[in-house]
N, C-alpha and C positions, 0 to 999 in steps of 0.2 A: 628223205621223201618216202622211203619204204615204211617208216614208222608212223606216218600220218594216219593211215586207215586204222591201224591198231589203237592209236591214241584216241581217235574219234569214237571207236567202239567203247573204250574205257570211259570216256566222258559221258557217253549215253548211259552206261551202266550205273553211273553215279547219280543220275536224275531219278526223282520219284516217278513211278509208273502210274499212268492213268489209262486204263483200257476198258472198253465197254463190251457187254454181251450183245451179240447181234440177235435182236428179238425175232428176226425172220427164221432163225434156227430153232425156235421154240418147238420142241417135240415131246420131250419127256418131262415129268414133274421135276426131277432133279437136273440141274445144269451140270454138264460134265466139267470137271475141275479145270480143264485146260481152256474152257470157254467162259468160265465164271469171271465177272468183272473184277478189276483191280483198281483200288484207289489208295495211293501211298501219299503220305504227307512229307516224308523225308526219304532219302536214299535207302534202299533195302539193305539191312545189315547182313554181314556174313555170319552164319549161325551153324551150330552143330549140337546134336543131342548130347554128345559126350561132354560131361562136365557142366551141363546146363543146370542152373539152380533157379528156383522160384522162391522169392522171399516174401514173407507176410509180416509186417511190422506196424509200428504206430501205436494207436490207442488200443492195445490188446494186452491180455494178461500173460500170454505165452507166445512170443515171437517165433516164427517158423522159418525154416529153409528146407525145401524139398527138391530132390533131383527129379529129372524127367522120368526116370525109371520108377521112382517112388510114386509119383503122381499117376503114371500109367497103370500101376498095380492096384490103385484104389477102385472101389465099386464104380462101374461104368454106367453112364446114361447116354442114350442116343435120342436126338430130337431133330425133326425137320424144321428148318428155319429159313425164311426168305430175308436176305440182307439187301438194303437199298442205301445208296449214298444220299445224304441230306440235300445235295446239290443236283440230284437227277432231274432233268427237265421232263415235261410231259412227252411220253413216247421214247424217252432216253433209255440207254442200255446199261446204266449204272445200277442195275438190279439183277439179282440171280437167286437161285434156290439150291440148297444142299441139305443133306442129312449130316449132322455134326455129332460126334461122339467124344465124350470126355468125362470129367467128374464135375459134380455140382460145386460151384464156388462156395455155396453155403456150407458144405461139408468141411472145406478148408478153413473158413472163418470160424466155424464151431470149434475146431481144434485150437485155434489161436485165442478164442474167448474174447470178443470185443468188450471193452470196458463200458460202463454206463453212459459216458459222454459221447460214445461213437455215433456218428451220423452219416458219414460218407466213406467211400473206399476209392482211393486213387489207384488206377491201373497204369502201369508204365511198361512200354515196350523197349526192346533193344535198339530201336531206331530213334529213341528219345521222345517219341510221341506219348502223351499221357492224357487220360480222361478220368474224371471222378464221377462216381455213381452214388445216388442215395443208398444208404445201407439197406433199406427195405428192398430195393431192386437187386442189389448184390446178393441178398439172402433168399431171393425167390428160388424155389427148387428147380426152375427151368434155366436159370442163369448158369452157364457152363464155362469151365476151363477145358477147351477142346484140344485133342491131339489127333483126331481123325476127321476126314471129310469124304463123304460118299463111300464109306467103308474102307478107305485107305489112309495111309499116313498123310498128315497135312502136307500139301506142297509148300515149298519155300515161299512162293509169292503170296500164299494165303496164311502165313504165320508160323510155319514150322520153327521150333518143335511144339510150342504151346501158344494158344490165342484165347482171348475171351470171346464168347458168343452171347450177346445180350438180346434175347428174343423180343421181337416187336419194336425195338428201338433202332434208330438209324445207325448205319454201319460204323461211324467214327467211334462209337462207344465200344465196339467189339475189337479191342486193342490187339494187334498182332505182335508176334515175337515177345510174348508176355514174360517179363523178368521180375517185376516187383509189384506188390500190392501193399498199400499203406492205408490203415484205418485212421480217419480224421474226425476231429470234433466239429470242424467247420468246412464248408465247401471250398475247394481249390479255386482261388479267384482267377487264375489264368486259364480260362476254359475255351473261349471262342464258341462258335456255333450258337449264337444268341439271336433271337428274333429282334428285328429293328422295325419300329413303326414310326410313321411321320404324320404330322398334322401342321396346319398353318399356325396354330397358337403355340404348340410345344416344340415344334421342330422334330428332329429324329431322336428317338429314345429307345433304350432296350426294353423288351417286353417278355423276358423269360427265356430259359434254355430251350433249345430244340432237342427233343428226346424221342417220344413215341412216333412211329411211322403213321402217316395219315392215309386214309383210304384213297385208292388210286387204281386206275386201269389203263391198259395200253393195247393198241393193235400190234399183232405180230405179222399178220398177212391180211390184206395186201400192204405193201409198203407205200409210203407217201409218194405220190407222183407216178404210181404204177399205171400201166396201160393194159386193160383187160379186153379179151376178144370173145368171151363166152357170155351167155345170158344167165348163168348161174355161177355163184361163187360163194364158198364157205368162208365167211369172215372169222378170224381167229385171234386170240390174244390171251392176256393174263390180267388178273386183278388181285389186289392184296390190301390188307387193312391193319397191319401191325399186330397189336395185341388182341385185336378183335377178328371175328370171322366176316368174310364177305357174305352178304345176304343176297344181293342182286346185281346183275350187270345188264345194262341197257345199251342198245345201239340205235343210232339214227343214220339213215341213208339219204335223207332229203333235206339236208341243211338245218337239222334240229327243229323241223316242224313237227315231227312225230318220233316216238321212241318205241322200240320193240324189245322184249326181253331176250337175252342170250341164254343158251343152255350152258350150265356149269358142268365141267368134265369130271368132277369128283365132289365128295362131301367137303364143304369148306371147313378149315381148321384155323385156330388162332396161330399167328406167326407165319402162316404159309400163303403163298399165292395159290390161286385156283385158275386153271385154264378155262376159257369160255369159247363158245362158237355160235355162229348164227348164219343160217343159209340165207343168202341174198338172191332173190329173183329180180334180175335187173330189167327194168321196163324198156330200155332201149339205149341207143347210142347217146353219148354226151359226156359232160363233165359232172362229177358228183362230189359232194362234200359229205364225208363220213365222220361221225363222232361216237365216242364211247364214254360211259360214265358208270361208276359203281357206287353201291350203298352198303354200309356195314350193318351188323346185327343191332347196333344201337340206333339205327335210323340216320346216321350221318352220311350225307352224300357228297361226292366230290363237288367243289365249287365250279360254277360255269367258267369263271375267270379268276385270275389272281386278285386277291383283295387289294384295292387301290392304295391302302395305307401301308402295305408291306414295303420295306426299304432294304430287304436283304435278299439273298439268293437261295433260301432254304425252303423246304416243304412245298415244292412246286407241283401241286396235284390238281391243277385245273383239267377240264375235260381234254382228252387227246383227240385232235382233229387231223384228218388227212384228206388229200384230194386225189381222186383217181379219174382216169379217162377210159370210157368204154367205146370200142370201135366195132 
């Protein structure tokens, strides 16, 4: 009987972790590492920097194997990037922001010299999770093999000792506990994270990979169901647009009959969320329906609702709506 609690803890430790960032704690541009969301596909591996090797093989002229220390000694690049899970619902906390530091993946690929037939790069983690990227995205100067997060060593739950950071793309491509990279002539067929669309004539069919983050916004305060007692309240939240900049955030406090622009807290950047705020002068007591929507620099606006033909659980970027009561 005494072994049962310890055994239960052991079993829980073997399960993949899924934990959200509490958006009501949104204060600073960077999310503290201990609050950053976690989405694992398989149980977290036991890792150590000692003896860690990163291999680069496949359709290359010069296969490589580099230690953690060798990679950490390469010219370093730091980049602020917001990561979001492709399954994050409107208003959900499977999104966070950090400054990542490491080396450009392109610099490692250049050492290995991809052969002319190279088209994709498969990234494999020590947890057996793998994703393949188009070579062009892997070679982008902002794509990183990171070993630091918010100025400190990567925490274990965020990929220590090495992880990929694929700016502007959903988080599943930023493979954690990175152990191997294989250059491929053809896309890895076992991918997952594929759009599914349905119609009466054709049924359900695949419609392309889920890759770049779509424009999205969310309330941080007030929370859904909040009870307010004042006649003024500063609505707050965040908006992001993947590889693009956020251009505008708008808020409705009257059930989407009218929209007012929110104030952006900083200059919008690609890959990064921007905080927004809007002072709400509350006309009186009652129940209110609040909504927020964002538009990116290309003029793409969040959809009002989920497209009716989507049959998957990805790219959930409809307007975020909440209900509050004013007393």
